[in-house]
BAFI-574274 format. One line per field, with one value per residue (C-alpha): residue number from 1; chain; x, y, z. Coordinates in Angstrom, 1 decimal. Each point is the difference from the previous one (the first is absolute). Layout:
BEGIN
n = c(NUM:...)
chain = c(A:...)
east = c(X:...)
north = c(Y:...)
up = c(Z:...)
//
This chain:
BEGIN
n = c(1:2:3:4:5:6:7:8:9:10:11:12:13:14:15:16:17:18:19:20:21:22:23:24:25:26:27:28:29:30:31:32:33:34:35:36:37:38:39:40:41:42:43:44:45:46:47:48:49:50:51:52:53:54:55:56:57:58:59:60:61:62:63:64:65:66:67:68:69:70:71:72:73:74:75:76:77:78:79:80:81:82:83:84:85:86:87:88:89:90:91:92:93:94:95:96:97:98:99:100:101:102:103:104:105:106:107:108:109:110:111:112:113:114:115:116:117:118:119:120:121:122:123:124:125:126:127:128:129:130:131:132:133:134)
chain = c(A:A:A:A:A:A:A:A:A:A:A:A:A:A:A:A:A:A:A:A:A:A:A:A:A:A:A:A:A:A:A:A:A:A:A:A:A:A:A:A:A:A:A:A:A:A:A:A:A:A:A:A:A:A:A:A:A:A:A:A:A:A:A:A:A:A:A:A:A:A:A:A:A:A:A:A:A:A:A:A:A:A:A:A:A:A:A:A:A:A:A:A:A:A:A:A:A:A:A:A:A:A:A:A:A:A:A:A:A:A:A:A:A:A:A:A:A:A:A:A:A:A:A:A:A:A:A:A:A:A:A:A:A:A)
east = c(234.5:-3.2:0.5:-2.7:1.1:-1.6:2.4:-2.2:2.9:0.2:-3.7:-0.7:-2.7:-0.5:-0.5:-2.4:-1.9:-0.2:-1.5:-2.3:-1.5:-2.0:-0.7:-3.6:0.9:2.3:-0.9:0.5:2.4:2.7:3.6:0.0:-2.8:2.2:2.8:-2.3:-0.9:3.4:1.0:-2.7:0.4:2.6:0.6:1.3:1.7:0.3:3.0:1.3:3.7:-0.6:-2.9:-3.2:-2.7:-2.3:-1.1:-2.1:-0.4:-1.2:-1.8:0.4:0.3:2.5:-1.7:-3.8:-0.8:1.6:-1.9:1.6:-0.3:0.9:1.6:0.9:2.4:0.1:-1.7:2.9:1.5:-3.1:-0.4:3.5:-0.9:1.5:-3.5:0.4:3.5:-1.0:-2.8:2.0:2.7:-2.7:-1.2:3.4:1.3:1.7:-1.6:-3.6:0.5:-2.2:-3.0:-3.0:-2.6:0.9:-2.6:-0.3:-2.5:0.2:-2.3:1.7:3.2:-1.8:1.8:3.5:-1.0:-1.9:3.4:1.3:-2.8:-2.3:-3.8:-3.1:-1.0:-1.2:-2.6:-0.4:-3.0:2.4:1.9:-0.8:1.5:-0.2:0.7:0.5:0.0:1.8)
north = c(105.9:-2.0:-3.7:-2.9:-3.5:-3.5:-1.0:-0.9:0.0:3.8:0.5:1.9:-2.0:2.5:2.8:-2.5:-0.7:3.9:1.1:-3.0:-0.1:3.3:-0.3:-1.0:-3.0:-1.6:1.3:-2.5:-2.2:-1.2:-0.2:-3.7:0.3:2.7:-2.4:-3.0:2.4:0.9:-3.7:-0.7:2.9:1.8:3.2:3.4:2.2:3.8:1.4:3.7:0.1:-3.8:1.3:-1.9:2.4:-2.3:-3.5:-2.1:-3.7:-2.4:-3.3:-2.1:-3.4:1.8:-1.0:0.9:2.0:2.8:1.9:3.3:0.8:2.3:2.7:3.1:2.7:1.9:3.3:2.2:-1.5:0.2:2.4:-0.7:-2.9:-2.8:-1.9:0.0:-1.3:-2.7:-1.2:0.3:-2.5:-2.2:-0.3:-0.2:-2.5:-2.7:-2.9:1.2:0.5:-2.8:1.2:0.5:1.2:2.7:1.0:2.3:1.7:3.7:2.4:3.2:-0.5:-1.0:3.1:-1.7:-3.4:1.3:1.6:-3.7:-1.2:-1.3:0.4:-1.1:-3.7:-0.8:-2.6:0.8:-2.1:-3.1:0.8:-1.3:0.3:-1.7:2.2:-2.0:2.0:-1.4)
up = c(-61.9:-0.6:-0.5:-0.3:1.1:0.0:2.7:2.9:2.4:-0.5:1.3:3.0:1.8:2.8:-2.8:-1.8:3.2:1.1:-3.3:-0.6:3.4:-0.7:-3.6:-1.0:-2.1:2.6:3.4:2.7:-2.1:2.7:-0.7:-0.2:-2.7:-1.9:0.3:-1.8:-2.6:-0.8:-0.1:-2.6:-2.2:-2.3:2.1:-1.2:2.5:-0.9:1.6:0.2:0.8:1.5:2.2:-0.9:-0.9:-2.0:-0.7:-2.5:-0.5:-2.6:0.4:-3.1:-1.9:-2.2:-3.5:0.2:2.9:2.3:2.7:1.4:3.7:2.8:-2.2:1.8:0.5:3.3:-0.1:0.5:-3.2:-2.2:-3.1:-1.2:-2.5:2.3:-0.3:-3.8:0.4:2.2:-2.3:-3.0:1.7:0.7:-3.4:-1.4:2.4:-2.1:2.0:-0.9:-3.9:-0.8:2.2:-2.3:2.6:2.6:2.7:3.0:2.1:0.7:1.9:-0.8:-2.3:-3.4:-1.5:0.6:-1.2:-3.1:-1.3:-0.2:-2.0:2.8:-0.5:1.6:-0.3:-3.4:1.4:3.8:-0.1:-0.4:3.0:3.4:3.5:3.4:3.1:3.1:3.3:2.9)
//
């Protein structure tokens, strides 16, 4: 049975570290850094019979803005609609119902997010970023 929980105490930190260490957007993130990101976010664990098989997190101010990050389902469980269930759970999370602007970045999963109304930026020329390499 699939369940999705925001209970951070259920998250498997070793599982998260093992997946994120090799993925392009998080490569090199340490276990300590992963814990900091968990502490600073609303997290969504995806479980199949109590075994964690996916994850997502949202950084937010709960009213104006939410940023979706680190969304994944492990490869062996892809193709079953679990990613859609995970995104749906985030967007319908009671704590996030006042959020007006949702954003995310994706290299290869636009097809997933488009199902939920995400589009390209209306005014990308207004967006800026600063990347700090350490």
